[in-house]
C-alpha positions, 0 to 999 in steps of 0.5 A, spaced: 500 500 500 505 504 501 508 503 494 502 503 490 502 508 484 495 511 485 497 513 492 502 518 490 500 525 486 507 528 485 510 525 478 517 524 481 514 520 487 509 516 482 515 514 478 519 511 484 513 508 487 512 504 480 519 501 480 518 499 487 511 497 486 514 492 481 519 489 485 513 488 490 509 485 485 515 480 483 516 478 490 508 476 490 509 472 484 514 468 487 511 467 494 504 466 492 506 460 487 507 454 492 512 451 487 517 457 487 515 459 494 518 452 496 524 453 491 525 460 494 524 458 502 530 452 501 535 455 496 533 463 496 534 467 489 540 461 487 534 456 486 530 461 482 536 462 477 537 455 477 537 452 470 532 446 469 526 448 473 522 449 467 522 441 466 520 440 473 512 437 474 508 442 477 504 441 484 510 438 487 511 438 495 517 441 498 521 435 499 520 433 491 522 440 489 529 439 494 530 432 490 529 435 483 534 441 485 539 436 488 538 431 481 540 438 477 546 439 481 548 432 480 548 433 473 552 439 473 557 436 477 558 430 473 559 435 467 565 437 471 567 430 474 573 429 469 576 436 471 576 435 478 582 432 482 583 432 490 591 434 490 594 432 497 601 433 499 606 432 505 613 435 505 617 433 511 624 435 513 628 433 519 633 437 522 639 435 527 640 441 531 644 437 537 650 441 536 646 447 539 646 443 546 651 437 546 658 440 543 665 437 544 669 443 545 675 440 548 676 435 542 674 440 536 676 447 539 682 447 534 678 445 528 676 451 523 669 453 524 668 449 530 666 455 534 659 455 530 654 450 531 653 445 526 646 444 524 644 439 518 638 436 515 639 429 516 632 426 513 627 428 508 620 425 505 616 428 500 609 425 498 603 427 493 597 424 491 591 426 486 584 423 485 581 422 478 574 421 478 572 416 472 565 415 474 560 417 479 562 411 483 569 409 481 575 413 482 583 412 481 588 415 486 595 416 484 600 417 489 608 417 490 613 418 495 621 419 496 625 419 502 632 419 504 636 419 511 643 420 512 644 420 504 640 413 503 633 413 500 628 411 495 621 412 493 615 408 490 609 409 486 602 407 487 595 406 483 589 405 487 582 404 484 576 405 488 569 403 487 563 405 491 559 399 491 553 402 495 551 407 501 554 402 506 561 400 503 566 401 498 572 397 496 579 399 493 585 395 489 592 398 490 598 396 485 605 399 487 612 399 486 619 402 488 626 401 488 627 399 495 622 394 495 618 389 489 611 390 487 605 391 492 598 388 491 593 390 496 585 390 497 582 395 502 574 394 504 570 398 508 563 396 510 558 399 515 555 394 519 550 398 523 548 405 523 553 406 529 558 401 527 563 399 521 569 395 519 575 396 515 580 391 512 586 392 509 590 386 505 597 387 502 602 382 499 609 385 498 614 382 494 622 383 495 628 379 494 627 375 501 620 373 498 613 375 499 611 378 505 603 378 507 600 383 511 593 384 514 590 390 518 583 390 520 579 395 524 572 395 528 569 402 530 563 403 533 559 410 536 559 409 543 555 416 544 554 422 540 561 424 541 565 418 542 568 413 538 571 406 540 576 402 535 579 395 535 585 394 531 588 387 529 595 387 525 598 381 522 605 381 519 612 383 520 610 388 526 604 384 529 600 388 534 593 389 537 590 396 539 584 399 542 583 406 543 577 411 545 576 417 542 572 423 544 571 429 540 567 435 542 566 442 540 571 444 545 576 438 546 579 432 543 581 426 548 584 419 546 586 413 550 589 407 547 593 401 549 597 397 544 600 390 545 605 388 539 612 386 537 616 390 537 612 395 541 607 395 546 605 402 549 599 406 553 598 413 551 593 418 553 592 425 549 588 431 550 586 437 546 583 443 548 579 447 543 578 455 544 572 458 541 576 464 538 576 467 531 583 463 530 581 456 532 587 456 537 588 449 540 593 447 546 594 439 547 598 434 551 600 427 551 603 422 555 606 415 552 609 409 556 612 403 553 617 398 552 621 403 548 621 408 553 617 414 555 615 420 551 611 427 554 609 432 548 605 438 549 604 444 544 599 448 540 596 450 533 593 456 531 590 459 524 594 464 521 590 465 515 584 463 511 587 456 509 593 456 513 594 453 520 601 453 524 602 448 530 608 447 534 609 441 539 615 439 544 617 432 545 621 430 551 622 423 552 627 417 555 631 415 551 629 419 545 631 426 548 628 433 546 625 435 539 621 441 537 616 439 531 613 445 527 607 443 522 604 448 517 598 446 514 596 450 507 589 447 504 591 440 503 598 441 503 602 439 509 609 442 511 613 438 517 619 440 520 622 435 526 628 439 529 632 434 534 635 438 539 638 433 544 639 426 546 639 428 553 634 431 558 637 438 558 633 443 562 636 448 557 633 445 551 626 444 554 626 451 555 628 454 548 624 449 545 618 452 549 619 459 549 623 460 542 617 458 538 612 463 542 617 469 541 618 468 534 610 467 533 608 473 536 613 477 533 612 474 526 604 475 528 605 482 530 610 485 525 608 480 518 602 476 519 597 481 522 599 487 517 599 482 511 592 479 513 589 486 514 592 488 507 589 482 504 582 483 507 582 491 504 584 488 497 578 483 498 573 488 500 575 493 495 574 488 489 568 486 493 566 493 493 568 494 485 564 488 483 557 490 487 558 498 486 552 498 481 548 493 485 549 498 491 548 504 487 541 501 485 539 499 492 541 506 495 537 509 490 531 504 491 532 506 499 532 513 498 526 513 494 522 508 499 524 514 504 521 519 500 515 515 499 514 513 507 514 521 509 507 521 509 506 515 513 511 516 518 508 523 519 501 519 521 505 514 525 508 519 529 502 523 531 498 517 533 504 515 537 505 522 540 497 522 542 498 515 546 505 517 549 508 511 545 514 509 541 517 514 537 524 513 534 528 519 535 535 517 531 537 511 528 543 509 524 545 503 521 552 501 518 559 500 521 561 504 528 568 504 531 568 504 538 575 501 540 581 506 540 585 501 537 581 502 531 580 509 531 583 510 524 578 507 521 572 510 517 565 510 520 560 508 515 553 509 517 546 511 514 540 515 517 535 510 518 530 514 522 524 514 517 524 507 515 525 504 522 519 509 524 515 506 519 516 499 521 513 501 528 506 498 529 502 499 536 508 502 539 512 496 538 518 494 533 520 487 532 526 485 527 527 478 526 534 475 525 536 477 518 541 482 515 537 489 516 540 491 509 534 488 506 529 492 510 525 497 506 529 504 506 535 500 508 541 499 504 549 496 505 553 502 506 559 498 507 559 491 503 563 486 507 564 489 513 561 488 520 555 492 521 550 494 527 544 498 528 544 504 533 537 506 535 535 512 540 528 512 541 522 515 546 517 511 550 512 514 555 516 520 554 523 517 557 529 516 552 532 509 551 538 507 547 540 500 544 545 497 539 544 491 535 548 487 531 546 486 523 543 479 524 541 480 531 533 480 532 531 486 536 525 488 540 523 494 542 521 498 547 525 494 553 526 496 560 533 495 559 534 500 554 532 506 558 537 511 559 539 513 566 537 520 567 542 520 573 548 517 569 
């Protein structure tokens, strides 16, 4: 009714009303049709723009429309099937830094260059794999690896063919060869026994100059509850063992307890990881492992340093292994691992520097390099987003300004009615980016005045906004694309001033007693 052209006599307002009324009419056409409404409710504008709906039989339920949409999506994905891969890689570089703490100064004090610690790379490992979907159920996986330690090493290449046999299981055939070992043939089977239990079996035949070495590994797993899994593993071959473990994974923690009996290694292990609910997804962890080989205590942390990168460091202290520092960087599907062996003995100095050193370096790098880089990257992305949406935002701004002009008469009547009953009157309202933190005082405030459109939404001395971005409200538009926005409202109710600030997607209901401004304060 507000946008109906017949309600406006001014030619300019009439033209603006016609344009906005057409938008309302388009929305009515979508929402009044049960089929298009179901598509919009489930998938939004993206669903309405999806090709292929013209062949869908009308008068279908929402569930049937969902199935049809997913079928169209699958057909589109199958057209891209041959172009997709899933590359995964690992690069590990072992560093021997024992000369930093275990030096032989008396024997080598006269040797040139002996005053500087000798740090060496003593081992390396590189592995890579890619997937090539052949059909919707068949996938080929090609992988290879190279390893070297103290000047000796080798590599291998493997080809696996995986077929999904049903919703309950899949099977995989593996063929491999390397320069240190002969051909390898393997078979892996996965099967869901019940909705809460599955089994995995892996059989392998490794051919070498010493003959055929068979191997068999079976894992039985069961959901003990919503967040807990139990595993039983039996391994037969060169290193036979039986292992049982319980893993509990929740939103804030990850706990594992395991016990293994085997040849040559038997051990018990307990580990715990705490997940902080912060923007950087910080995690701290610790573990204790006791077995025939000795005792190992590990502790460390990891943190997200960019959108696709996670950096972690772990200190390992053991007898007789000594002290090591393990640094790991995950970048998308690539892993870079740097184990640094510091000493073969339990030296307090090695433990101290392995713990404090990475923390000092990380915080210095984060403040001087990572944080400025991420800030600049975010600004570039925001600038690109603003450029790509500039024309659309300009149109939204023009529509919002036109809507505000069309609302003036209705708002005047609403204010008169509210004043007569001492009801809800919006004194001032702003929407956009507010800067209250002193550390961000150099950032520009980007807000728009939404007093009129907000007052227009008042009904019976109440204003109710649902959990959705307020940029879509009549008379609103997005003044700062890609940035956090808020709505700040100063309003009067029963003659008393109230004030509230609400996040963009937060529901808002006014008036409220908690919004009241204390006259004494």
